[in-house]
KETI-255170 format. One record per residue: residue number from 1; residue in three letters; chain; x, y, z of N, C-alpha, C, O in turn. Coordinates in Angstrom, 3 decimals, padded with zeros to 6 digits. Atoms other than C-alpha are relative to their C-alpha. Layout:
residues N
ATOM   pos   code   unit        n_x        n_y        n_z       ca_x       ca_y       ca_z        c_x        c_y        c_z        o_x        o_y        o_z
ATOM   NUM    ALA      A          X          Y          Z          X          Y          Z          X          Y          Z          X          Y          Z
...
This chain:
residues 154
ATOM   pos   code   unit        n_x        n_y        n_z       ca_x       ca_y       ca_z        c_x        c_y        c_z        o_x        o_y        o_z
ATOM     1    MET      A   -000.425   -000.186    001.360    004.402   -020.603    026.461   -000.496    001.261   -000.595   -001.696    001.526   -000.539
ATOM     2    ASP      A    000.261   -001.287    000.615    004.570   -017.191    024.633   -000.674   -000.081   -001.380    000.004   -000.230   -002.397
ATOM     3    TYR      A    000.634    000.348    001.168    001.874   -017.518    022.055    000.071    001.402   -000.984   -000.349    001.261   -002.133
ATOM     4    HIS      A    000.007   -001.183    000.787    002.377   -013.784    020.628    001.023   -000.335   -001.064    000.925    000.200   -002.169
ATOM     5    GLN      A   -001.151    000.048    000.995    005.460   -014.961    018.816   -000.555   -000.640   -001.224    000.097   -000.541   -002.263
ATOM     6    PHE      A    000.696    000.936    001.039    003.062   -017.192    016.557   -000.696    000.883   -000.900   -000.806    000.525   -002.073
ATOM     7    ILE      A    000.889   -000.899    000.688    000.989   -014.306    015.343    000.750    000.689   -001.195    001.503    001.622   -000.919
ATOM     8    GLU      A   -000.460   -000.780    001.083    002.059   -013.206    011.827   -000.698    001.059   -000.572   -001.857    000.861   -000.939
ATOM     9    ILE      A    000.844   -001.184    000.448    001.074   -009.786    010.661   -000.684   -000.260   -001.314   -001.885    000.005   -001.374
ATOM    10    PRO      A    000.778    000.120    001.310    000.248   -010.675    006.927   -001.240   -000.850    000.358   -002.346   -000.432    000.016
ATOM    11    ALA      A    001.146    000.947   -000.524   -002.008   -013.761    008.546   -001.048    000.748    000.677   -002.230    000.478    000.467
ATOM    12    LEU      A    000.983   -000.651   -000.793   -003.643   -011.337    010.901   -000.671    001.029   -000.908   -001.863    001.275   -000.721
ATOM    13    LEU      A    000.674   -000.965    000.783   -004.302   -008.717    008.228   -001.013   -000.721   -001.021   -002.088   -000.180   -001.284
ATOM    14    TYR      A    000.700    000.947    000.924   -005.707   -011.423    005.803   -001.336   -000.486    000.755   -002.451   -000.570    000.240
ATOM    15    PHE      A    001.205    000.669   -000.706   -007.910   -012.872    008.560   -001.015    001.319    000.141   -002.165    001.240   -000.292
ATOM    16    ILE      A    000.916   -001.219   -000.092   -009.390   -009.234    009.364   -000.568    000.434   -001.213   -001.743    000.802   -001.188
ATOM    17    LEU      A    000.608   -000.183    001.309   -009.853   -008.593    005.639   -001.178   -000.993   -000.350   -002.265   -000.577   -000.752
ATOM    18    SER      A    001.034    001.023    000.177   -011.782   -011.931    005.287   -001.010    000.321    000.917   -002.130    000.092    000.460
ATOM    19    LEU      A    001.249   -000.491   -000.923   -014.028   -010.717    008.141   -000.771    001.134   -000.578   -001.980    001.049   -000.793
ATOM    20    PHE      A    000.821   -001.156    000.487   -014.885   -007.325    006.816   -000.565   -000.375   -001.326   -001.703    000.034   -001.554
ATOM    21    TRP      A    000.733    000.264    001.185   -015.496   -008.773    003.262   -001.033   -000.854    000.279   -001.945   -000.775   -000.544
ATOM    22    TRP      A    001.120    000.656   -000.347   -017.867   -011.332    005.059   -001.013    001.020    000.351   -002.137    000.964   -000.147
ATOM    23    ALA      A    000.887   -001.113   -000.478   -019.416   -008.240    006.746   -000.747    000.698   -001.266   -001.953    000.939   -001.309
ATOM    24    ALA      A    000.498   -000.845    000.953   -019.696   -006.414    003.485   -000.956   -000.751   -000.832   -001.979   -000.182   -001.213
ATOM    25    TRP      A    000.867    000.728    000.814   -021.249   -009.287    001.479   -001.330   -000.393    000.770   -002.405   -000.581    000.201
ATOM    26    ASN      A    001.335    000.340   -000.777   -023.742   -010.102    004.144   -000.713    000.958    000.444   -001.684    000.791    001.182
ATOM    27    ASN      A    000.733   -001.118   -000.518   -024.687   -006.697    004.612   -000.279    000.132    001.707   -001.377    000.486    002.137
ATOM    28    PHE      A   -000.083    000.340   -001.291   -023.970   -007.170    008.314   -001.094    000.860    000.874   -001.992    000.363    001.554
ATOM    29    TRP      A    000.856   -001.030   -000.584   -025.638   -003.831    009.598   -000.650    000.784   -001.023   -000.224    001.886   -001.368
ATOM    30    PRO      A    000.666   -000.836    001.038   -028.224   -002.892    006.929   -000.681    001.423    000.792   -001.180    001.641    001.896
ATOM    31    GLY      A    000.626   -001.502   -000.580   -029.267    000.768    007.179    001.126    000.865    000.823    001.118    002.095    000.868
ATOM    32    HIS      A   -000.940   -000.906   -000.892   -026.399    001.845    009.428    001.422    000.005   -000.644    002.090    001.038   -000.609
ATOM    33    ILE      A   -001.310   -000.171    000.605   -023.181    000.861    007.578   -000.103   -000.520   -001.553   -000.512   -001.629   -001.896
ATOM    34    GLU      A   -000.030    000.458    001.410   -022.820    000.869    003.807    001.004   -001.218   -000.160    002.003   -001.347    000.547
ATOM    35    PRO      A   -000.928    001.099    000.338   -021.247   -002.298    002.336    001.534    000.415   -000.560    002.576   -000.218   -000.391
ATOM    36    SER      A   -001.194   -000.484    000.660   -018.707   -000.186    000.426    000.941    000.811    001.138    001.978    001.367    000.776
ATOM    37    ALA      A   -000.842   -000.618   -000.791   -017.379    001.269    003.798    000.880   -001.061    000.561    001.868   -000.605    001.137
ATOM    38    TYR      A   -000.860    001.038   -000.726   -015.738   -002.108    005.066    001.274    000.058   -000.622    002.242    000.084    000.137
ATOM    39    PRO      A   -001.531   -000.085    000.551   -012.721   -001.939    002.598    000.964    001.124    000.628    002.152    000.977    000.917
ATOM    40    LEU      A   -000.641   -001.188   -000.490   -011.999    001.672    003.878    000.234   -000.382    001.553    001.310   -000.049    002.049
ATOM    41    ALA      A   -000.142    000.413   -001.418   -012.336    000.364    007.447    001.102   -000.940    000.127    001.902   -000.812    001.055
ATOM    42    TRP      A   -001.246    001.031   -000.159   -009.877   -002.555    006.867    001.360    000.874   -000.186    002.302    000.812    000.604
ATOM    43    ILE      A   -001.254   -000.926    000.136   -007.298    000.038    005.428    000.367    000.754    001.192    001.542    000.809    001.553
ATOM    44    VAL      A   -000.263   -000.672   -001.366   -007.617    002.053    008.622    000.547   -001.164    001.066    001.557   -000.922    001.727
ATOM    45    VAL      A   -000.598    000.893   -000.917   -007.013   -000.981    010.716    001.232   -000.687   -000.319    002.041   -000.973    000.563
ATOM    46    ALA      A   -001.248    000.341    000.555   -004.365   -002.271    008.702    001.207    001.023    000.212    002.307    000.670    000.639
ATOM    47    LEU      A   -000.950   -001.188   -000.327   -002.523    001.170    008.913    000.218    000.083    001.483    001.357    000.214    001.932
ATOM    48    SER      A   -000.233   -000.124   -001.400   -003.172    001.303    012.598    000.889   -001.273    000.618    001.708   -001.169    001.530
ATOM    49    ILE      A   -000.884    001.219   -000.320   -001.680   -002.164    012.971    001.461    000.144   -000.241    002.319   -000.175    000.583
ATOM    50    MET      A   -001.340   -000.171    000.605    001.357   -001.342    010.926    000.762    001.145    000.559    001.987    001.028    000.612
ATOM    51    LEU      A   -000.413   -001.278   -000.741    002.000    002.118    012.630   -000.259   -000.066    001.493   -000.245    000.986    002.131
ATOM    52    ASN      A    000.263    000.318   -001.465    001.282    000.767    016.095    001.368    000.149    000.806    002.136   -000.813    000.833
ATOM    53    PRO      A   -000.966   -000.085   -000.955    003.923    002.148    018.490    000.322   -000.944    001.137    001.435   -000.995    001.659
ATOM    54    LEU      A   -000.030    000.881   -001.224    003.248   -000.419    021.206    001.003   -001.200   -000.337    001.086   -001.598   -001.499
ATOM    55    PRO      A   -000.966    001.063    000.145    005.888   -003.189    021.625   -000.685   -001.449   -000.237   -000.372   -002.460    000.390
ATOM    56    ILE      A    000.684    001.366    000.286    003.668   -005.943    020.230    000.146   -000.094   -001.482    000.458    000.852   -002.205
ATOM    57    LEU      A    000.026    000.421    001.491    003.500   -007.850    016.807    001.325    000.550   -000.570    001.251    001.428   -001.430
ATOM    58    TYR      A   -001.038   -000.171    000.820    007.026   -007.558    015.813    000.429    001.605   -000.313    000.504    002.099   -001.438
ATOM    59    PRO      A   -000.091   -001.487    000.324    007.779   -003.850    016.323    001.257    000.265   -000.798    001.229    001.130   -001.673
ATOM    60    SER      A   -001.173   -000.445    000.601    011.334   -003.847    015.175   -000.154   -000.490   -001.427    000.569    000.141   -002.199
ATOM    61    ALA      A    000.311    000.233    001.207    010.119   -005.534    011.958   -000.745    001.141   -000.779   -000.418    001.562   -001.889
ATOM    62    ARG      A    000.838   -001.077    000.526    007.401   -002.851    011.471    000.747    001.296   -000.150    000.541    002.028   -001.118
ATOM    63    TRP      A   -000.827   -001.128    000.191    009.858   -000.129    012.094    001.007    000.080   -001.093    001.290    001.090   -001.737
ATOM    64    TRP      A   -000.695    000.222    001.169    012.079   -001.495    009.701   -000.390    000.221   -001.284    000.344    000.747   -002.120
ATOM    65    MET      A    000.632   -000.043    001.019    009.667   -001.695    007.137   -000.306    001.513   -000.302   -000.040    001.974   -001.412
ATOM    66    LEU      A    000.200   -001.279    000.048    008.621    001.841    007.746    001.021    000.851   -000.525    000.886    001.627   -001.470
ATOM    67    ARG      A   -001.182   -000.862    000.430    012.090    003.312    007.623    000.338   -000.290   -001.379    000.621    000.637   -002.138
ATOM    68    SER      A   -000.184    000.484    001.351    012.609    001.297    004.491   -000.695    000.700   -001.197   -000.203    001.212   -002.203
ATOM    69    PHE      A    000.949   -000.709    001.006    009.510    002.559    002.743    000.273    001.583   -000.166    000.154    002.178   -001.237
ATOM    70    LEU      A   -000.303   -001.338    000.239    010.479    006.083    003.589    001.203    000.382   -000.572    001.279    001.461   -001.160
ATOM    71    ARG      A   -001.148   -000.093    000.721    013.937    005.687    002.409   -000.130   -000.058   -001.476    000.519    000.607   -002.282
ATOM    72    MET      A    000.277    000.050    001.468    012.480    004.577   -000.825   -000.894    001.049   -000.787   -000.795    001.314   -001.985
ATOM    73    ILE      A    000.671   -001.201    000.300    010.040    007.361   -001.015    000.822    001.306   -000.288    000.595    002.154   -001.151
ATOM    74    SER      A   -000.930   -001.245    000.201    012.849    009.872   -000.533    001.216   -000.360   -000.717    002.303   -000.008   -000.259
ATOM    75    ALA      A   -001.007    000.586    000.665    014.991    008.245   -003.012    000.794    001.445   -000.714    000.177    002.377   -001.229
ATOM    76    GLY      A   -000.761   -001.147    000.649    017.692    010.760   -004.278    000.489    000.842    000.950    001.457    001.554    000.682
ATOM    77    LEU      A   -000.227   -000.844   -001.016    017.764    012.480   -000.990    000.978   -000.768    001.080    001.717   -000.041    001.743
ATOM    78    VAL      A   -000.795    000.783   -000.803    019.583    009.720    001.080    000.718   -001.137   -000.682    000.350   -001.557   -001.779
ATOM    79    ARG      A   -000.784    000.959    000.697    022.074    007.150    000.336   -000.759   -001.403    000.077   -001.365   -001.800    001.072
ATOM    80    VAL      A    000.658    001.215    000.527    020.781    003.871   -001.276    000.739   -001.210    000.530    001.944   -001.375    000.339
ATOM    81    SER      A   -000.437    001.450   -000.337    021.211    000.397    000.245   -000.714   -000.938   -000.822   -001.576   -000.577   -001.623
ATOM    82    PHE      A    000.505    001.046    000.824    020.384   -002.969   -001.190   -001.434   -000.273    000.532   -002.234   -000.669   -000.316
ATOM    83    ALA      A    001.320   -000.038   -000.177    017.240   -003.073    000.622   -001.035    000.975   -000.422   -002.243    000.757   -000.513
ATOM    84    ASP      A    000.847   -001.099    000.572    016.059    000.223   -000.642   -000.301   -000.466   -001.256   -001.462   -000.457   -001.665
ATOM    85    PHE      A   -000.039    000.587    001.305    016.974   -001.349   -004.044   -001.211   -000.827   -000.237   -002.067   -000.596   -001.091
ATOM    86    PHE      A    000.951    001.227    000.067    014.828   -004.530   -003.386   -001.267    000.602    000.071   -002.130    000.352   -000.769
ATOM    87    LEU      A    001.442   -000.415   -000.307    011.918   -002.645   -001.955   -000.632    000.815   -001.353   -001.823    000.700   -001.645
ATOM    88    GLY      A    000.140   -000.838    001.099    012.029   -000.208   -005.148   -000.439   -000.934   -001.050   -001.401   -000.673   -001.773
ATOM    89    ASP      A    000.384    000.921    001.143    012.000   -003.314   -007.454   -001.239   -000.719    000.369   -001.888   -001.180   -000.570
ATOM    90    LEU      A    001.091    000.750   -000.404    009.183   -004.977   -005.357   -001.246    000.969   -000.459   -002.240    000.463   -000.980
ATOM    91    PHE      A    000.946   -001.046    000.327    007.082   -001.690   -005.948   -000.159   -000.077   -001.523   -001.274   -000.148   -002.042
ATOM    92    ASN      A    000.082    000.074    001.446    007.886   -001.827   -009.563   -000.877   -001.075   -000.666   -001.740   -000.901   -001.526
ATOM    93    SER      A    000.661    001.102    000.310    006.780   -005.251   -009.913   -001.476   -000.101    000.243   -002.165   -000.857   -000.443
ATOM    94    ILE      A    001.405   -000.088   -000.066    003.377   -004.499   -008.615   -000.674    001.305   -000.345   -001.574    001.908    000.240
ATOM    95    TYR      A    000.579   -001.192    000.733    002.846   -001.700   -010.886   -001.451   -000.122   -000.305   -002.276    000.726    000.035
ATOM    96    TYR      A    001.380    000.297    000.551   -000.258   -003.182   -012.380   -001.099    000.170    001.337   -002.107    000.867    001.216
ATOM    97    SER      A    000.729   -000.151   -001.408   -001.840   -003.405   -008.675   -000.138    001.421    000.299   -001.252    001.899    000.515
ATOM    98    LEU      A    000.035   -001.533   -000.236   -000.971    000.241   -008.116   -000.898    000.710   -000.827   -001.678    001.556   -000.391
ATOM    99    TYR      A    000.768   -000.572    001.133   -002.523    001.136   -011.476   -001.520   -000.254    000.413   -002.306    000.693    000.395
ATOM   100    ASN      A    001.374    000.540   -000.257   -005.755   -000.703   -010.501   -000.555    000.788    001.252   -001.768    000.986    001.313
ATOM   101    LEU      A    000.347   -000.566   -001.141   -005.808    001.117   -007.090   -000.699    001.464   -000.467   -001.602    001.882    000.258
ATOM   102    GLY      A    000.426   -001.168    000.514   -006.610    004.425   -009.074   -001.381   -000.355   -000.491   -002.268    000.471   -000.276
ATOM   103    PHE      A    001.403    000.397    000.447   -009.681    002.609   -010.611   -000.846   -000.240    001.062   -002.028    000.104    001.084
ATOM   104    LEU      A    000.866    000.305   -001.284   -010.631    001.295   -007.108   -000.396    001.373    000.672   -001.547    001.576    001.059
ATOM   105    TYR      A    000.327   -001.445   -000.637   -010.492    004.909   -005.698   -001.050    000.459   -000.622   -002.067    000.720    000.021
ATOM   106    CYS      A    001.168   -000.730    000.757   -012.644    006.290   -008.534   -001.377   -000.820    000.210   -002.419   -000.202    000.424
ATOM   107    THR      A    001.266    000.671   -000.140   -015.263    003.524   -008.246   -000.578    000.252    001.295   -001.771    000.507    001.459
ATOM   108    TYR      A    000.570   -000.321   -001.329   -015.406    004.009   -004.545   -000.504    001.343    000.349   -001.336    001.563    001.229
ATOM   109    SER      A    000.383   -001.459   -000.173   -015.731    007.688   -004.771   -001.315    000.380   -000.803   -001.948    001.426   -000.663
ATOM   110    HIS      A    001.280   -000.218    000.843   -018.630    007.204   -007.318   -001.174   -001.050    000.667   -002.214   -001.278    000.050
ATOM   111    HIS      A    000.912    000.810   -000.679   -020.464    004.811   -004.812   -000.312   -001.352   -000.971   -001.405   -001.915   -000.920
ATOM   112    TRP      A    000.342    001.322    000.685   -020.139    001.729   -007.265   -000.987    000.080   -000.903   -001.665   -000.939   -001.039
ATOM   113    GLN      A    001.023   -000.336    000.863   -022.428    003.134   -009.725   -000.128   -001.221   -001.121    000.818   -001.992   -001.281
ATOM   114    ALA      A   -000.014    001.079    001.200   -023.625    000.721   -012.721    000.621    000.294   -000.950    001.183   -000.607   -001.572
ATOM   115    ASP      A   -001.003   -000.507    001.230   -021.897    002.802   -015.311    001.402    000.547    000.287    001.991    001.444   -000.317
ATOM   116    VAL      A   -001.258   -000.580   -000.558   -018.812    003.182   -013.388    001.027   -000.079   -001.096    001.837    000.844   -001.180
ATOM   117    TYR      A   -000.992    000.132    001.191   -016.742    002.025   -016.476    000.089    001.210   -001.050    001.076    001.533   -001.712
ATOM   118    SER      A   -000.079   -001.235    000.947   -017.714    004.997   -018.464    000.563    001.260    000.744    001.103    002.218    000.190
ATOM   119    VAL      A   -000.526   -001.238   -000.819   -016.834    007.341   -015.583    001.471   -000.283    000.417    002.307    000.616    000.333
ATOM   120    CYS      A   -001.275    000.211   -000.606   -013.757    005.575   -014.099    000.995   -000.851   -000.930    001.974   -001.434   -000.464
ATOM   121    SER      A   -000.917    000.505    000.948   -012.142    004.205   -017.146    001.519    000.580    000.292    001.738    001.787    000.399
ATOM   122    THR      A   -001.590   -000.336   -000.139   -008.068    004.163   -016.606    000.443    001.037   -000.777    001.419    001.644   -000.337
ATOM   123    ASN      A   -000.247   -000.962    000.844   -007.925    006.583   -019.449   -000.776    001.420    000.339   -000.495    002.402   -000.349
ATOM   124    LYS      A    000.701   -000.967   -000.280   -010.318    009.074   -017.836    000.397    000.665    001.451   -000.064    001.742    001.830
ATOM   125    THR      A   -000.139   -000.494   -001.462   -008.919    009.484   -014.216    001.489    000.337    000.112    002.309   -000.352   -000.495
ATOM   126    TRP      A   -001.339   -000.233   -000.355   -005.741    011.022   -013.045    000.755   -000.697    001.005    001.980   -000.757    001.117
ATOM   127    THR      A   -000.486    000.859   -001.146   -005.462    008.906   -010.121    000.862   -001.150   -000.457    001.939   -001.342    000.107
ATOM   128    THR      A   -000.586    000.976    000.589   -004.471    005.900   -012.280    001.458    000.126   -000.526    002.339   -000.733   -000.495
ATOM   129    ALA      A   -001.408   -000.160    000.806   -001.551    007.509   -014.124    001.064    000.690    001.291    002.275    000.512    001.164
ATOM   130    VAL      A   -000.842   -000.374   -001.154   -000.089    009.231   -010.648    000.346   -001.169    000.727    001.522   -001.359    001.037
ATOM   131    LEU      A   -000.432    001.116   -000.869   -000.317    006.041   -008.709    000.966   -001.079   -000.913    001.845   -001.724   -000.341
ATOM   132    ALA      A   -000.873    000.815    001.021    001.328    004.037   -011.818    001.469    000.441   -000.180    002.410   -000.312   -000.431
ATOM   133    SER      A   -001.124   -000.510    000.078    003.974    006.420   -011.897    000.983    000.207    001.195    002.192    000.397    001.071
ATOM   134    LEU      A   -000.971   -000.007   -001.199    005.328    006.579   -008.482    001.157   -000.900    000.064    002.291   -000.438    000.190
ATOM   135    PRO      A   -000.906    000.972   -000.271    007.159    003.417   -008.228    001.276    000.235   -001.116    002.414    000.244   -000.648
ATOM   136    PRO      A   -000.903   -000.339    000.779    009.178    004.162   -011.439    000.865    001.189    000.255    002.083    001.208    000.074
ATOM   137    PHE      A   -000.676   -001.133   -000.463    009.937    007.547   -010.253    000.966   -000.068    001.423    002.023    000.543    001.577
ATOM   138    TRP      A   -000.759    000.398   -001.097    011.119    006.329   -006.913    001.259   -000.954   -000.403    002.286   -000.892    000.272
ATOM   139    ARG      A   -001.096    000.803    000.503    013.389    003.816   -008.771    000.885    000.807   -000.579    002.088    000.757   -000.325
ATOM   140    LEU      A   -001.091   -000.983    000.804    014.857    006.383   -010.947    000.681    000.811    000.882    001.823    001.121    000.542
ATOM   141    GLY      A   -000.549   -000.841   -001.019    015.649    008.475   -007.945    001.216   -000.753    000.634    002.283   -000.220    000.937
ATOM   142    GLN      A   -001.020    000.627   -000.846    017.534    005.653   -006.294    001.079   -000.276   -000.915    002.241   -000.328   -000.510
ATOM   143    SER      A   -001.195    000.364    000.855    019.463    004.812   -009.413    000.921    001.242   -000.357    002.105    001.122   -000.672
ATOM   144    ILE      A   -000.816   -001.303    000.420    020.540    008.531   -010.107    000.827   -000.011    001.434    002.050    000.127    001.389
ATOM   145    ARG      A   -000.883   -000.313   -001.349    021.678    008.692   -006.238    001.108   -001.159    000.166    002.181   -000.893    000.708
ATOM   146    ARG      A   -000.903    000.928    000.161    023.425    005.416   -006.677    001.257    000.365   -000.968    002.424    000.242   -000.597
ATOM   147    TYR      A   -000.689   -000.577    001.052    025.068    006.724   -009.710    000.965    000.788    000.661    002.116    000.358    000.741
ATOM   148    PHE      A   -000.747   -001.110   -000.657    026.447    009.821   -007.858    000.799   -000.525    001.084    001.962   -000.172    001.280
ATOM   149    ASP      A   -000.879    000.601   -001.354    027.467    007.808   -004.678    001.046   -000.920   -000.549    002.019   -001.058    000.192
ATOM   150    SER      A   -000.976    000.925    000.574    029.508    005.419   -006.732    000.994    000.865   -000.870    001.675    000.315   -001.735
ATOM   151    ASP      A   -000.918   -000.833    000.808    031.491    008.330   -008.200    000.165   -000.409   -001.524    001.209   -000.524   -002.167
ATOM   152    GLY      A    000.139    000.190    001.417    030.090    007.528   -011.579   -000.066    001.479   -000.823    000.287    001.517   -002.001
ATOM   153    ALA      A    000.188   -001.114    000.648    029.455    011.095   -012.489    001.296    000.822    000.302    001.477    001.207    001.457
ATOM   154    LEU      A   -001.251   -000.650   -000.242    032.869    012.842   -012.873    000.065    001.474   -000.625    001.082    002.155   -000.495
């Protein structure tokens, strides 16, 4: 029986994330690895799994997702399909999560200080504004390109 077909990528990434959080909370290697390094390590592992060129873990699905994401980012330069619109809408719906990634980046770069809210307020950092504005700009580019492709501009 071919068991690799039962491995789901989101479940695998969630399992690895739970292991890294366990290691961070238990201070697995005190003095060697800072507990705040584990989330960054998980991002590296997740990206290496998603960008893995080997023919394991649903390579066609991973390449489709990468192509769709690149088409969404390059909105306005390429023809827009339904999947691109759908992905653009998904990223618009997780706007608040992307907005909070800027706060997470700031707190991480300031080593989780006790007064982090005075330094990393969402009104005081540029990363929150940039990360929050990306999905609407991508969606605007898709809409403009779709308008021109549908002969709407005469």
